[in-house]
N, C-alpha and C positions, 0 to 999 in steps of 0.2 A: 502441499496443500497451502494457499496463501491465504492470510487474513488480514485487513486493512480497516482500520478505523482512523478516519479524517476528522480532524476538527476544523472548523471553518466558523465563520460568522453566518447564522442563519436567519438574522432579523429583517435584512431586506428582502430574501426569498419569501418568507412569512407573511410578510406585507402585501408583495406584489403578487405573489404565485405565480410567477414567471421563471420559466426555466433559465433563462440568460442570466438570473441572479442566483443560480445554485451551482455547486461544483456538479459536472457532468458526469454520473458515475457509470454510465455503459461505455463513454469514451474513455474513462482512466481505468477501467476493467480491461478494456480491449489492449490499452497500451503496455498492463501490467502483465496480461497473458501472454503477448507477443515477444515482450522481451525476457519473460521467464523460458518461453520455448525456445527462444533463438540464441541466449547466452550460453556459454559452457561454464559455469561456475562451480568451482571446486567444493565450495562451503556454502552452507547457507546462510551463516553471516554475511559474506560478500553479496548474495543475491537480496538479502533483505536491506541492504545499504544502496544497493542498485535502486530497488523499488521506492525506497523513501525517496531518492533524489527524483525519482519521473514524477511521485506524487507532487513535488514542490514547483512542477512546470506548469500546474495551474495556481494562478496566483490567489486564489481563494482559498487554497490549503495552509493553515498557519502550525499546525503540528500533525503529526501522523504516527500512529502506531502498526508497526509490520511485525506480523509472525509469520514464519515459514516452516513448515515440519517436513518432514519426510517419512511416511506411514512405513512400516516394516523395516526402516534401516538397520534396527537394533534387535536382535533376538530376544523374545519376552517382554517385549515394549510395543504399544499400539503405533506409538510414533515418536521422533525426536525434533528438535526444532530449537527455534530461537526466537524471541521476540525482543524487537527494538523500538526506541521512542526516540525520535528526532523533532526539532522544532526548526522552522524557518529562520530563526535569528543565530543558529549554531554556525 
């Protein structure tokens, strides 16, 4: 299970109501899903790091929080996972 929180300046998009001034969440989710299905990462940490890098391919994304969980990976737990936070300037 993958959850993303993208941080971007929404001022222009709020004023123009133009999709060109927004992060395209549909495109982003398709890239994220394709990557997660294609790569064979051994750790959720590595996958989360990959996904953060993909988010920064969009110039509007300034910061991202990526959470990757593996439901049923550990007995007696709903899921296990990792959450990372990255900034464009790191």
